[in-house]
mmCIF file of the C-alpha atoms, coordinates in Angstrom:
data_MODEL
# 
_entry.id   MODEL 
# 
loop_
_atom_site.group_PDB 
_atom_site.id 
_atom_site.type_symbol 
_atom_site.label_atom_id 
_atom_site.label_alt_id 
_atom_site.label_comp_id 
_atom_site.label_asym_id 
_atom_site.label_entity_id 
_atom_site.label_seq_id 
_atom_site.pdbx_PDB_ins_code 
_atom_site.Cartn_x 
_atom_site.Cartn_y 
_atom_site.Cartn_z 
_atom_site.occupancy 
_atom_site.B_iso_or_equiv 
_atom_site.pdbx_formal_charge 
_atom_site.auth_seq_id 
_atom_site.auth_comp_id 
_atom_site.auth_asym_id 
_atom_site.auth_atom_id 
_atom_site.pdbx_PDB_model_num 
ATOM 1  C CA . MET A 1 1  ? 66.405 23.582 -97.419  1.00 0.00 ? 1  MET A CA 1 
ATOM 2  C CA . PRO A 1 2  ? 65.270 26.055 -94.757  1.00 0.00 ? 2  PRO A CA 1 
ATOM 3  C CA . PRO A 1 3  ? 63.061 28.952 -95.829  1.00 0.00 ? 3  PRO A CA 1 
ATOM 4  C CA . PHE A 1 4  ? 64.642 32.262 -96.764  1.00 0.00 ? 4  PHE A CA 1 
ATOM 5  C CA . GLU A 1 5  ? 63.646 35.632 -95.341  1.00 0.00 ? 5  GLU A CA 1 
ATOM 6  C CA . ARG A 1 6  ? 61.315 37.395 -97.750  1.00 0.00 ? 6  ARG A CA 1 
ATOM 7  C CA . SER A 1 7  ? 63.906 40.177 -98.036  1.00 0.00 ? 7  SER A CA 1 
ATOM 8  C CA . ALA A 1 8  ? 66.226 37.669 -99.742  1.00 0.00 ? 8  ALA A CA 1 
ATOM 9  C CA . PHE A 1 9  ? 63.957 38.018 -102.777 1.00 0.00 ? 9  PHE A CA 1 
ATOM 10 C CA . ASP A 1 10 ? 64.189 41.836 -102.919 1.00 0.00 ? 10 ASP A CA 1 
ATOM 11 C CA . GLY A 1 11 ? 64.255 43.013 -106.506 1.00 0.00 ? 11 GLY A CA 1 
ATOM 12 C CA . LYS A 1 12 ? 62.730 39.755 -107.756 1.00 0.00 ? 12 LYS A CA 1 
ATOM 13 C CA . GLU A 1 13 ? 59.111 39.046 -108.588 1.00 0.00 ? 13 GLU A CA 1 
ATOM 14 C CA . ILE A 1 14 ? 57.604 36.672 -106.041 1.00 0.00 ? 14 ILE A CA 1 
ATOM 15 C CA . GLU A 1 15 ? 54.128 35.240 -105.560 1.00 0.00 ? 15 GLU A CA 1 
ATOM 16 C CA . PRO A 1 16 ? 52.279 33.867 -102.560 1.00 0.00 ? 16 PRO A CA 1 
ATOM 17 C CA . ILE A 1 17 ? 51.453 30.225 -103.224 1.00 0.00 ? 17 ILE A CA 1 
ATOM 18 C CA . PHE A 1 18 ? 50.240 28.729 -99.956  1.00 0.00 ? 18 PHE A CA 1 
ATOM 19 C CA . LEU A 1 19 ? 48.530 29.762 -96.735  1.00 0.00 ? 19 LEU A CA 1 
ATOM 20 C CA . GLY A 1 20 ? 49.175 27.391 -93.877  1.00 0.00 ? 20 GLY A CA 1 
ATOM 21 C CA . THR A 1 21 ? 46.906 27.672 -90.857  1.00 0.00 ? 21 THR A CA 1 
ATOM 22 C CA . SER A 1 22 ? 48.157 24.648 -88.938  1.00 0.00 ? 22 SER A CA 1 
ATOM 23 C CA . VAL A 1 23 ? 51.580 23.345 -88.011  1.00 0.00 ? 23 VAL A CA 1 
ATOM 24 C CA . LYS A 1 24 ? 50.811 20.093 -89.832  1.00 0.00 ? 24 LYS A CA 1 
ATOM 25 C CA . ASP A 1 25 ? 49.944 21.834 -93.121  1.00 0.00 ? 25 ASP A CA 1 
ATOM 26 C CA . CYS A 1 26 ? 52.983 24.114 -92.880  1.00 0.00 ? 26 CYS A CA 1 
ATOM 27 C CA . SER A 1 27 ? 55.276 21.150 -92.233  1.00 0.00 ? 27 SER A CA 1 
ATOM 28 C CA . MET A 1 28 ? 53.809 19.284 -95.173  1.00 0.00 ? 28 MET A CA 1 
ATOM 29 C CA . ALA A 1 29 ? 54.199 22.324 -97.455  1.00 0.00 ? 29 ALA A CA 1 
ATOM 30 C CA . GLU A 1 30 ? 57.823 22.728 -96.376  1.00 0.00 ? 30 GLU A CA 1 
ATOM 31 C CA . GLY A 1 31 ? 58.423 19.060 -97.158  1.00 0.00 ? 31 GLY A CA 1 
ATOM 32 C CA . VAL A 1 32 ? 56.922 19.412 -100.640 1.00 0.00 ? 32 VAL A CA 1 
ATOM 33 C CA . LEU A 1 33 ? 58.969 22.514 -101.456 1.00 0.00 ? 33 LEU A CA 1 
ATOM 34 C CA . ASP A 1 34 ? 62.143 21.057 -99.970  1.00 0.00 ? 34 ASP A CA 1 
ATOM 35 C CA . ALA A 1 35 ? 61.718 17.868 -102.014 1.00 0.00 ? 35 ALA A CA 1 
ATOM 36 C CA . ALA A 1 36 ? 61.288 20.008 -105.136 1.00 0.00 ? 36 ALA A CA 1 
ATOM 37 C CA . GLU A 1 37 ? 64.451 21.948 -104.171 1.00 0.00 ? 37 GLU A CA 1 
ATOM 38 C CA . VAL A 1 38 ? 62.589 25.245 -104.465 1.00 0.00 ? 38 VAL A CA 1 
ATOM 39 C CA . GLU A 1 39 ? 63.761 28.371 -102.660 1.00 0.00 ? 39 GLU A CA 1 
ATOM 40 C CA . TYR A 1 40 ? 60.912 29.859 -100.643 1.00 0.00 ? 40 TYR A CA 1 
ATOM 41 C CA . ALA A 1 41 ? 60.150 32.365 -97.929  1.00 0.00 ? 41 ALA A CA 1 
ATOM 42 C CA . VAL A 1 42 ? 57.562 32.109 -95.174  1.00 0.00 ? 42 VAL A CA 1 
ATOM 43 C CA . GLU A 1 43 ? 55.968 35.023 -93.347  1.00 0.00 ? 43 GLU A CA 1 
ATOM 44 C CA . ILE A 1 44 ? 53.390 35.005 -90.590  1.00 0.00 ? 44 ILE A CA 1 
ATOM 45 C CA . GLU A 1 45 ? 50.543 37.299 -91.580  1.00 0.00 ? 45 GLU A CA 1 
ATOM 46 C CA . PRO A 1 46 ? 47.196 38.170 -90.014  1.00 0.00 ? 46 PRO A CA 1 
ATOM 47 C CA . ILE A 1 47 ? 44.169 36.552 -91.631  1.00 0.00 ? 47 ILE A CA 1 
ATOM 48 C CA . GLU A 1 48 ? 40.464 37.193 -91.347  1.00 0.00 ? 48 GLU A CA 1 
ATOM 49 C CA . THR A 1 49 ? 38.665 33.921 -90.804  1.00 0.00 ? 49 THR A CA 1 
ATOM 50 C CA . GLY A 1 50 ? 35.093 35.152 -91.131  1.00 0.00 ? 50 GLY A CA 1 
ATOM 51 C CA . PRO A 1 51 ? 32.354 37.142 -89.459  1.00 0.00 ? 51 PRO A CA 1 
ATOM 52 C CA . PHE A 1 52 ? 31.504 34.451 -86.900  1.00 0.00 ? 52 PHE A CA 1 
ATOM 53 C CA . SER A 1 53 ? 34.992 33.491 -85.774  1.00 0.00 ? 53 SER A CA 1 
ATOM 54 C CA . SER A 1 54 ? 38.012 35.256 -84.360  1.00 0.00 ? 54 SER A CA 1 
ATOM 55 C CA . ASP A 1 55 ? 40.802 36.477 -86.590  1.00 0.00 ? 55 ASP A CA 1 
ATOM 56 C CA . GLY A 1 56 ? 44.119 34.707 -86.454  1.00 0.00 ? 56 GLY A CA 1 
ATOM 57 C CA . SER A 1 57 ? 47.373 34.354 -88.296  1.00 0.00 ? 57 SER A CA 1 
ATOM 58 C CA . GLY A 1 58 ? 48.742 32.068 -90.937  1.00 0.00 ? 58 GLY A CA 1 
ATOM 59 C CA . ALA A 1 59 ? 52.012 31.266 -92.642  1.00 0.00 ? 59 ALA A CA 1 
ATOM 60 C CA . VAL A 1 60 ? 52.183 32.543 -96.215  1.00 0.00 ? 60 VAL A CA 1 
ATOM 61 C CA . PHE A 1 61 ? 54.702 30.787 -98.460  1.00 0.00 ? 61 PHE A CA 1 
ATOM 62 C CA . TYR A 1 62 ? 56.319 32.812 -101.261 1.00 0.00 ? 62 TYR A CA 1 
ATOM 63 C CA . VAL A 1 63 ? 58.351 31.620 -104.258 1.00 0.00 ? 63 VAL A CA 1 
ATOM 64 C CA . LEU A 1 64 ? 59.795 33.223 -107.373 1.00 0.00 ? 64 LEU A CA 1 
ATOM 65 C CA . ALA A 1 65 ? 56.999 34.033 -109.811 1.00 0.00 ? 65 ALA A CA 1 
ATOM 66 C CA . GLY A 1 66 ? 58.431 31.718 -112.467 1.00 0.00 ? 66 GLY A CA 1 
ATOM 67 C CA . GLN A 1 67 ? 58.138 28.732 -110.116 1.00 0.00 ? 67 GLN A CA 1 
ATOM 68 C CA . ALA A 1 68 ? 54.734 29.576 -108.641 1.00 0.00 ? 68 ALA A CA 1 
ATOM 69 C CA . GLN A 1 69 ? 52.488 27.459 -110.857 1.00 0.00 ? 69 GLN A CA 1 
ATOM 70 C CA . TYR A 1 70 ? 54.813 24.443 -110.582 1.00 0.00 ? 70 TYR A CA 1 
ATOM 71 C CA . CYS A 1 71 ? 54.804 24.759 -106.797 1.00 0.00 ? 71 CYS A CA 1 
ATOM 72 C CA . ARG A 1 72 ? 51.025 25.145 -106.629 1.00 0.00 ? 72 ARG A CA 1 
ATOM 73 C CA . ARG A 1 73 ? 50.645 21.934 -108.616 1.00 0.00 ? 73 ARG A CA 1 
ATOM 74 C CA . ARG A 1 74 ? 53.056 20.074 -106.334 1.00 0.00 ? 74 ARG A CA 1 
ATOM 75 C CA . LEU A 1 75 ? 51.197 21.275 -103.225 1.00 0.00 ? 75 LEU A CA 1 
ATOM 76 C CA . HIS A 1 76 ? 47.862 20.329 -104.757 1.00 0.00 ? 76 HIS A CA 1 
ATOM 77 C CA . ASP A 1 77 ? 49.155 16.870 -105.663 1.00 0.00 ? 77 ASP A CA 1 
ATOM 78 C CA . ALA A 1 78 ? 50.333 16.442 -102.059 1.00 0.00 ? 78 ALA A CA 1 
ATOM 79 C CA . GLY A 1 79 ? 46.780 16.987 -100.794 1.00 0.00 ? 79 GLY A CA 1 
ATOM 80 C CA . LEU A 1 80 ? 47.231 20.578 -99.697  1.00 0.00 ? 80 LEU A CA 1 
ATOM 81 C CA . SER A 1 81 ? 44.854 22.181 -102.203 1.00 0.00 ? 81 SER A CA 1 
ATOM 82 C CA . LEU A 1 82 ? 42.787 23.982 -99.523  1.00 0.00 ? 82 LEU A CA 1 
ATOM 83 C CA . GLY A 1 83 ? 45.767 26.198 -98.687  1.00 0.00 ? 83 GLY A CA 1 
ATOM 84 C CA . VAL A 1 84 ? 46.951 26.835 -102.232 1.00 0.00 ? 84 VAL A CA 1 
ATOM 85 C CA . ILE A 1 85 ? 46.667 30.519 -103.192 1.00 0.00 ? 85 ILE A CA 1 
ATOM 86 C CA . GLN A 1 86 ? 45.631 30.966 -106.798 1.00 0.00 ? 86 GLN A CA 1 
ATOM 87 C CA . PRO A 1 87 ? 46.818 34.011 -108.786 1.00 0.00 ? 87 PRO A CA 1 
# 
């Protein structure tokens, strides 16, 4: 299932669940969410990486708030815990 635009969730409570900083991690996260048949949105957002490195951008994955914890667990179980955004 391809990601939705974040605007598709207008009027609904959504939560960020994952920050992907590489194509590999983003592809893996998409695979996990697709396999779980979860509707999600992805937006590219600027991120601060630290005082000694240049800033960049990352892909933030959003899901409906009621599915957030389930999705975080699935991503963690798939080995993507470093990118999981906790509430």
